[in-house]
C-alpha positions in Angstrom: 114.4 33.6 -59.7 112.2 35.0 -56.6 109.1 34.9 -58.9 109.8 30.5 -59.6 110.4 30.8 -55.5 107.0 32.0 -54.6 105.3 29.9 -57.2 106.6 26.6 -56.1 106.1 27.8 -52.1 102.2 28.7 -52.9 101.6 25.3 -54.4 103.4 23.4 -52.0 101.4 25.2 -49.0 98.0 24.8 -51.3 98.7 21.3 -51.5 99.3 21.2 -47.0 95.9 22.6 -47.0 94.1 20.4 -49.9 95.7 17.3 -47.7 94.9 19.1 -43.9 91.3 19.6 -45.1 90.6 16.1 -46.8 92.7 14.2 -44.0 89.6 13.5 -42.0 87.6 12.8 -44.6 89.7 10.2 -45.9 89.7 8.5 -42.2 86.2 8.7 -42.6 86.2 6.6 -45.6 88.7 4.7 -44.1 86.6 3.8 -41.6 84.1 3.0 -43.6 86.0 0.3 -45.4 87.4 -1.4 -43.2 84.2 -2.9 -42.0 84.1 -4.8 -44.5 81.2 -6.8 -44.5 79.5 -5.8 -41.3 77.6 -2.5 -40.4 80.8 0.0 -39.6 80.7 1.6 -36.3 81.9 5.6 -36.1 82.6 7.6 -33.5 81.9 11.1 -34.3 84.0 12.8 -31.6 87.4 11.9 -33.4 86.6 14.0 -36.7 86.7 18.4 -36.6 83.7 20.3 -36.1 82.8 21.0 -39.4 81.3 19.4 -42.4 83.0 16.2 -42.3 81.9 16.1 -38.6 78.5 16.6 -39.8 79.0 14.4 -41.9 80.3 11.6 -40.0 77.6 12.1 -37.4 74.5 11.5 -39.9 76.6 8.5 -40.5 77.1 6.5 -37.5 73.1 7.7 -36.3 72.5 6.3 -40.0 74.6 2.9 -39.3 73.0 2.7 -35.8 69.8 2.2 -36.9 70.3 0.3 -39.5 72.2 -2.3 -36.9 68.9 -1.7 -35.1 66.7 -3.2 -38.2 69.6 -6.3 -38.8 69.5 -7.1 -35.0 65.6 -6.8 -34.7 65.6 -9.2 -38.2 67.9 -11.6 -36.7 65.6 -11.9 -34.0 62.5 -12.8 -35.5 64.2 -15.2 -37.5 65.8 -16.9 -34.5 62.4 -16.7 -32.7 60.2 -17.5 -36.0 62.3 -20.6 -36.5 62.0 -22.2 -32.7 58.6 -20.6 -31.9 56.4 -21.3 -34.9 57.8 -24.9 -36.4 56.7 -26.2 -32.7 52.6 -25.5 -33.4 52.7 -25.8 -36.2 54.0 -29.3 -35.9 51.4 -29.9 -32.9 48.7 -28.5 -35.5 49.0 -30.9 -37.9 49.8 -33.9 -35.4 46.2 -32.9 -33.5 44.7 -33.3 -36.9 46.3 -36.4 -38.2 45.3 -37.9 -34.7 41.5 -36.6 -35.1 41.1 -38.0 -38.4 41.8 -41.6 -37.4 39.0 -41.4 -34.8 36.7 -44.3 -36.4 33.4 -42.5 -34.8 34.6 -39.0 -36.4 31.8 -37.7 -38.4 31.6 -37.6 -42.0 31.2 -34.0 -42.6 34.1 -33.5 -40.4 36.7 -35.0 -42.5 36.8 -31.9 -44.9 37.6 -29.1 -41.9 40.4 -31.5 -41.0 42.1 -32.0 -44.8 41.8 -28.1 -44.6 43.5 -27.6 -41.1 46.0 -30.3 -42.2 46.4 -28.7 -46.0 47.0 -25.2 -44.3 49.4 -26.3 -41.7 51.5 -27.4 -44.5 50.8 -24.4 -46.5 52.7 -22.3 -43.6 55.3 -24.7 -42.8 56.6 -24.2 -46.1 56.2 -20.6 -46.4 58.1 -20.6 -43.3 60.4 -22.6 -44.5 60.9 -20.1 -47.7 61.0 -16.7 -46.2 63.8 -18.1 -43.6 65.5 -19.1 -46.1 65.3 -15.4 -47.6 66.1 -14.5 -44.4 69.4 -16.0 -44.0 70.5 -15.2 -47.7 72.7 -12.0 -47.0 74.9 -14.6 -44.9 75.6 -16.2 -47.7 74.4 -20.1 -48.9 76.9 -22.8 -49.1 76.8 -25.2 -52.2 77.9 -28.5 -52.7 77.1 -31.2 -55.2 73.9 -33.1 -54.8 71.9 -35.7 -56.5 68.7 -34.5 -58.3 66.7 -37.6 -58.5 66.5 -37.9 -54.4 65.3 -34.4 -54.6 62.8 -34.7 -56.9 61.2 -37.8 -55.8 61.3 -36.1 -52.3 59.2 -33.5 -54.1 57.1 -35.3 -55.8 56.1 -37.7 -52.5 55.5 -34.1 -50.8 53.4 -33.0 -53.5 51.2 -36.1 -52.8 50.6 -35.8 -49.4 49.8 -32.1 -50.3 47.2 -32.8 -52.7 45.8 -36.2 -52.2 42.8 -35.7 -54.8 45.0 -34.7 -58.0 46.1 -37.3 -61.0 48.4 -36.2 -62.1 50.6 -38.4 -64.1 54.4 -37.8 -63.6 57.2 -39.0 -65.9 61.0 -38.6 -64.6 64.0 -38.7 -67.2 66.8 -37.5 -64.6 69.4 -39.8 -64.5 70.3 -41.3 -61.0 73.8 -39.9 -61.2 72.5 -36.5 -62.1 74.1 -34.1 -60.1 74.2 -30.1 -59.0 76.3 -27.8 -57.6 73.7 -25.8 -55.1 72.7 -25.1 -52.0 70.3 -28.2 -51.3 67.7 -26.6 -49.1 66.9 -23.5 -51.3 66.6 -26.4 -54.5 64.9 -28.6 -52.2 62.0 -25.6 -51.5 62.4 -24.5 -55.0 61.2 -28.1 -56.2 58.5 -28.1 -53.7 57.1 -25.3 -54.8 57.2 -25.6 -58.7 56.3 -29.6 -58.4 53.2 -28.7 -55.6 51.9 -25.6 -58.3 51.4 -28.3 -61.0 49.8 -30.9 -58.2 48.0 -28.4 -57.7 46.5 -26.9 -60.8 46.6 -29.7 -63.4 44.3 -32.4 -62.2 44.6 -35.0 -64.6 47.2 -33.9 -66.8 50.8 -34.6 -67.2 54.3 -33.6 -65.6 57.5 -34.2 -67.2 60.8 -33.4 -65.2 64.2 -33.9 -67.4 67.3 -33.0 -67.1 70.0 -32.2 -69.8 72.9 -30.0 -69.8 72.9 -28.6 -66.4 69.3 -27.7 -66.6 66.4 -29.0 -64.4 63.0 -28.6 -66.8 59.7 -29.0 -65.1 57.1 -28.7 -67.6 52.7 -29.7 -67.7 49.8 -29.4 -70.1 47.5 -27.4 -67.7 46.2 -24.3 -67.6 49.6 -22.8 -68.0 50.5 -18.8 -67.0 49.8 -15.8 -68.9 53.0 -15.2 -70.5 52.4 -11.0 -71.2 52.6 -10.3 -67.8 55.5 -11.3 -65.1 54.8 -14.9 -63.4 57.3 -14.0 -61.3 55.9 -10.3 -59.5 54.5 -10.8 -56.3 50.9 -11.4 -55.5 50.6 -12.4 -58.8 48.3 -15.8 -59.2 45.7 -17.2 -61.7 41.7 -16.8 -61.3 41.3 -20.3 -60.2 44.3 -19.7 -57.2 43.6 -20.0 -54.1 47.2 -19.2 -52.9 48.9 -15.7 -52.0 50.5 -15.2 -55.0 54.0 -14.9 -53.6 55.0 -18.5 -54.5 56.8 -18.0 -57.4 58.6 -14.8 -56.4 59.8 -16.2 -53.7 60.9 -19.4 -55.7 62.9 -16.2 -57.9 64.0 -14.6 -54.8 65.5 -18.0 -53.5 67.0 -19.1 -56.7 69.0 -15.6 -57.4 70.3 -15.8 -53.6 71.8 -19.6 -54.3 72.9 -19.0 -57.6 70.2 -20.8 -59.5 68.6 -19.5 -63.2 65.4 -19.7 -62.9 63.3 -19.1 -66.2 59.8 -19.3 -67.4 59.2 -21.2 -70.9 56.1 -21.3 -73.0 55.1 -25.0 -73.9 54.3 -26.3 -77.2 50.8 -25.4 -78.5 50.7 -22.7 -75.8 49.3 -25.0 -72.8 50.9 -25.8 -69.5 53.4 -24.2 -67.4 57.5 -24.9 -68.2 60.0 -24.3 -66.4 63.8 -24.2 -66.5 66.5 -24.2 -63.8 69.8 -23.6 -64.6 72.8 -25.2 -62.5 75.8 -23.0 -62.4 79.0 -24.8 -62.0 80.9 -24.4 -58.8 
């Protein structure tokens, strides 16, 4: 009986020691878990001066650095959104005004067109990068009609590439809708359809919708499917872009919950992209 009593006492005493030693670690885990989606704020002085206190101090310093990174990123996003759009609009507006001058020498037309094109590219890239920078805040989705967004992307591409003679065929019903983040989808459509206008030339662009998916295909030079077309800085030999367009589109689709895949066209020519919209 005495042996049994001693064993029970030692077991309870050991349990008490373990709980006492683990209590600060449990408090640290609770402090981190209670932060939710925000970056935890940890006061290392609340923990004992042992290994757990050292861990708490290291976590406090790491979280402080992360808060600094986030604050700088948010400041850049805010400043870029307000301070870069205005000069880009001024550059485009000034180029358009100069182009309207009847006394403008003919050899100035091409440099002006390049200025307008570069300003348009910078505006699109800025919109895409800012949208990606805000993806951690969550993107609200809503039911949007697809046809007006497609028409808008085509109109933008015609202005962006006035020399393109591509023939566009759209078989998307006026009532076709998708539950998506409208800004993200518009940016993706601008990029995918703009690529067709840029690289196809005198070919055909076919856009259709069926079974909750949107298909965008052309009969241009196509993509090298052996490589990853969504890899950063991947571009064709004749491309003058940075090679980030498809990578940014992929990341936008991932943030907005849109499935983006590249398929092989019949005959092995052209590019074929498929956007899959998930139900809300």
